[in-house]
N, C-alpha and C positions, 0 to 999 in steps of 0.2 A: 513656453515649453521648457521643462527641466531636462537638461542633457543627461543622457544615460551614462552612468559612471562605469565604464568598461574596465575590467582588470587588464594589466599589462600582459603582453603575449609571453614574455619570459616566464618560464615555469617556476623559477625560484621566486620572482616577485609575485607571481600569481598566487602561490600558496600563502604568502604573507598577506596579500590583499584579501584572500578568502578568510584567513585567520582574523584579521582586523575587523572585517565585516561581521564575522560570527560574534565578536565581542560587542559590536554596536547593536546587532540584532537582539542579543540577550538583554542589553541595557534598555533598548526601546520597548521590548516586550514587558520588562519589569515596570516601566513607566505607564504603559497602556493599562496593565492590570491594576496598578495603583490608582489611575484615573477612574477606571470603571468602579472601583470600590469607594470612590469619593465624589460621586455625582458628575463624572465626566470632565471635570476641570482639575487643573494642577497649578497650584501656586508655587512661587519660588521655594517657599519653605518645604512644600510637599516634594518637590523635585530633590531637594537635599536629603529629605527623609528617605525617599526611595533609593537614593544613592547609598545612604548608610545601610539600608536593608540589603542591597546587592553586595556591598562590601563585606558584609558578614557571612556571605556564602563562600566558603573557602574553595569549593570545587567548581565554582561558576565558570572559570576560564581555563579549566584543565585541558580541554580539547584544543583551544587556540595555542596554549603554551606548549603542548606536545609537538605541534607543527613547527613552532619557532625553535624549540630545543633540538629537534632532529636536524634542522638545517644548520644550526650553530655547530653541532657536532660534526656535520659534514664539512663545513668550512674549516674547522680545526684540523680535521683529517687531511684535507687538501693542503693546508698550510704546512703541516708536518711533513707530508710527502714532498712538497716543494723544497723544504729545507734539506731533506735527505738526498735529493737528486740534484741539487744546485751546487756545482763545484765551488764557486766563489764563497757562497754561504757556508758550506761545510769547512772550507779552508779558514775562513775568519773565525768560526766557532772553535776550530782546533787550537787556536791561540789560548783559549781560556777553558777548554773542555775539562781540564784538571780541577777547575774550581766548582764544577757542577756537582750536584748531589749524586751520590752513588759512585763517585770516583774517589780520588785520593782525599778530597775535601770532606768526605764523610756525609753526615746528614745535615739538614737545615739548622738544627739546634746548635750545631758546632760551627756555623758560619758558611756552610756551602751555599752556592747559588742555586735557586730553584730553576728547573728547566723551563718554567713559565717566562723566564727572562728573554728567551730567544726572539720572540716576535717584537717586543719593545726594543731589543738590541738592534735588530735590523732597521727599525724605524729611525733610531738615533743615527745609524750609519748613513741611511738615505738622506736624512736632513743635513748632516754635516759634510758628507763627501759629494753628494749629488748623483742623480741617476745616470747622467751622461757619462761621468767618469766610471761609475760602477759597471755600466754596460760595456764600455770600452775595455776595461780590465777583465771583465768576465769573458769577453770574446778572445782576448789574448791568452787567458788561462785555458780556455777550451782548446785553442790551437796548440798550446804546449802539451796538454794531456794527449792529444792525438799524435803529436810528434814523438812523444816519449812513451807511448803505449807499449806495454809488454804483455806477452801471452800469459804470463803468470799473474798479471794484475787481478784478474777475476778470482784467483785462488787466494788472494791475500785476505787476512782478517780486515774488516772495514776500517777499524781504528788504526791499524798499522798502515793501511793504504793511504789514508788521509794524512797521517803524520809523515809518511815517506814523501808524499807529494808536496807537502808544505815546506820540506827542506830542499826541494829542487831549487837551485839558485835563481832561475828565471821566475819561478812562481813566488819565491820568497821576496824577490825585489818588487814584484807587483803588489803583494800584500803589504809590504813595508810602505809603499807609496800611499795605499789606502789609509793606513793608520797614521802616517805622517800628516796627511790632509786632515784627518780627524783631530789630531793633536793640535793643529794650528788654531782650531776653534776654542782651545783652552787658554788663549792668550790672557784673558781675565779668568785665571784658574779657579778661584773659589766660587765666583758667581756661576761659571759654566758647570762646575761640579754639582752645585745645588740644583741647577736647571736639569741636569741629566738625572739626578736622583728623583726629582719630581716627575719628569717625563716618563721614566720607566715605571714608577708606581702608578701613574695615571693610566698606563696602557697595559698593565698586567691583567691577563685573563684569569682572575682569581677563581679558584675552585672552592671546594667545601672548606679547605683549610687555607686561610689567607696567609700570604707571605709578603714581607715588606723588604724592599731594596733599600739598604741603609747606606750612609756615607762610607762606612767601613767596607761594605761590599763594593762600592764604587771605586775606592782606592785600589783594592785588590784587582778588580777588573781592569782598570787603566794600567796598572803595573804590567799585567799579562799582555794587554794589547800593544803597549808601547815598548815592549822588551827590545825588539830589534831596532826600533827607532833610536833608543838610548844607545844601543851597541854601535850603530852606524855613526852616531855623533862622536863617539870616542875614538874612531879610527879615521885618520886624515884622508885616506883614499875614498872611503865610503862617505865621509862627510862632504867631500868635494863633489861626489855624485849627487848628493842631496842639494847642494848649492846649484848645480847645473839644472836640476829638475825644478826646484822651488824658488831659487834666488837666495842671496845671502841674508836679506832681512828676515825672510821666513825661517831660515835655519837658525838665526839668532833667537827668534821666537820659540822655536822648538827647544833650544837649550834652556830657556827660561821656564818653559812648561815642565821639562824634565826635572829641573831643580825644585820647582814647587811640588811636584809629585814625590820626589825623593824626601822632601821634608815631611810630607804626609806619611810616607812609608816608615820613616824613622820614628815619628810619633806613634804610629801603630805598633811598632816593635816595643816601644817603651811601655805602652798600655798592656801588651801581652805579657811582658816580663813582670809587671806589677801584679797582674792577675795570677801569676804562678807563685808569687810570694806567699 
């Protein structure tokens, strides 16, 4: 006895289950019709021919695709909402918001970062820093927000609010720890940089107009993310704090990473100067 293939109870999965079976039913219907037209049997060659016939029908799977497309749009909307209401996420993005298209960086043609980079960026952070640490720091930042809440906060411009919060010393220290942990993964700087470029591009939710995350984009992004790490390393008291949190060996690694990044930034400035000539 053949087991009944029941769809999952979850409504999201159920819709995709139904969409997938709609595709299979249309394919099987095409095969049955082809078999009836050819004496009731189908050879391998005829199956392939039937598949070619179905492939030529451009609107064949429109119904199933509309179901999938609607749910993809829903997921994207949920992701964007999560980014907007996630304090740690917003604070991390505030470090490089000026590089995003539509801000000071201008348009994509002039080197701005596409906003499609946000989801791949968070994936990179999760992989390098770890969810346990991110959740711990997120909890601490929530506590700081509650502790320093002001009745005028709701009246602030959203951008001004997040910029203001990012400069709060306790918050800045927690963010600095996130990016210091991230920077430690660039011990093999060139190799890790190429890895990051590839990972971001592999996870971009490309729309109609594809955008590519380049090595130059990566250098600019890292410069923005590691800005305060570099500043801390240049001040003895803050450098000592990093040693206490991360250990002297890791702090030495951070210095080497910043030196490698500085070389990339210098090379970038030289290329920009040559382009202006």
